[in-house]
C-alpha positions in Angstrom: -68.0 24.8 85.6 -66.1 26.8 87.4 -68.3 30.4 88.7 -66.9 33.5 90.0 -68.7 35.5 92.5 -67.3 39.3 93.4 -67.8 39.7 97.4 -67.8 42.6 99.8 -68.3 40.6 103.4 -69.2 37.8 102.3 -72.0 38.3 100.2 -72.4 39.7 96.5 -70.6 42.8 96.1 -73.4 44.6 93.9 -70.5 46.2 91.2 -67.9 43.7 90.7 -65.0 46.2 90.2 -65.3 47.2 93.8 -65.4 43.9 95.4 -63.1 42.7 98.0 -62.5 39.4 96.9 -63.5 36.6 94.5 -65.5 33.2 95.2 -64.9 30.9 92.9 -67.2 27.6 93.0 -66.4 24.6 91.2 -69.6 22.4 90.0 -69.7 19.0 88.7 -71.7 17.5 86.0 -75.1 16.8 88.4 -74.9 20.4 89.3 -73.4 20.0 92.6 -70.6 22.7 94.1 -67.7 20.6 95.1 -65.2 23.6 95.9 -65.0 27.2 96.5 -62.1 29.1 96.4 -61.7 32.9 97.8 -59.6 34.7 96.3 -58.3 38.4 96.5 -58.3 40.6 92.9 -55.7 42.8 91.6 -56.5 46.0 91.3 -59.3 47.4 89.1 -58.6 48.7 86.0 -60.6 48.6 82.9 -60.2 45.1 81.2 -57.9 43.6 84.2 -60.8 41.3 86.3 -62.0 39.6 82.9 -58.7 38.8 82.1 -57.5 37.3 85.3 -61.0 35.3 86.0 -60.4 33.6 82.5 -56.8 33.1 83.6 -58.5 31.2 87.0 -60.3 29.2 84.7 -64.1 31.2 85.2 -66.6 29.9 82.8 -69.7 32.1 84.6 -69.6 35.6 86.6 -72.6 36.4 88.4 -73.0 39.9 89.2 -75.1 42.4 90.5 -74.2 44.9 88.0 -71.7 45.8 85.6 -71.2 48.1 82.6 -71.2 46.9 78.6 -67.9 47.1 78.2 -67.0 44.7 81.3 -69.7 42.8 79.5 -68.0 42.5 76.4 -64.9 41.8 78.2 -66.1 38.6 79.5 -67.2 37.5 76.6 -64.1 37.8 74.8 -62.8 35.9 77.7 -65.5 33.2 76.8 -66.8 33.9 80.8 -71.2 34.0 80.4 -72.2 36.8 82.5 -74.9 36.9 84.6 -76.3 40.4 85.9 -79.0 41.6 88.4 -78.3 38.9 91.1 -79.3 39.8 94.7 -76.7 40.2 97.2 -77.0 36.5 98.6 -74.0 34.2 100.1 -72.1 32.9 96.8 -73.5 29.2 97.1 -77.0 30.1 97.3 -76.5 32.1 94.3 -74.7 29.2 92.5 -77.2 26.7 93.5 -80.2 29.1 92.1 -78.1 29.4 88.6 -77.7 25.6 88.4 -81.1 24.9 89.2 -82.5 27.3 86.7 -84.2 29.8 89.5 -82.1 32.5 90.0 -83.9 35.5 90.0 -82.2 38.7 88.8 -83.8 41.8 88.5 -82.2 44.8 86.6 -78.1 45.8 86.2 -77.4 48.1 88.8 -74.6 49.5 86.6 -75.2 52.5 84.5 -71.4 52.8 83.1 
């Protein structure tokens, strides 16, 4: 599985469309992180990031906040959306997600 995390200053960016980079973390069957790639996203425009992350092979995106339209576009690209995650480092978020202990709060995006 490949999990995408939008980053700002090395931690989860609370609004995925305004991030500096995406961390793509690869996991194996035993839920271990086996690889990490940092990518600079294309310029943010409606619909671009879900398609681009789909092209990168992302299966899941963990975000702080995301609008409902973006969530629908991720679903169309067969990418599971997790919102309300804290601004932690990507490895911490993925380990918690894989272990079933990722605590999520409110979706911090209102559009």
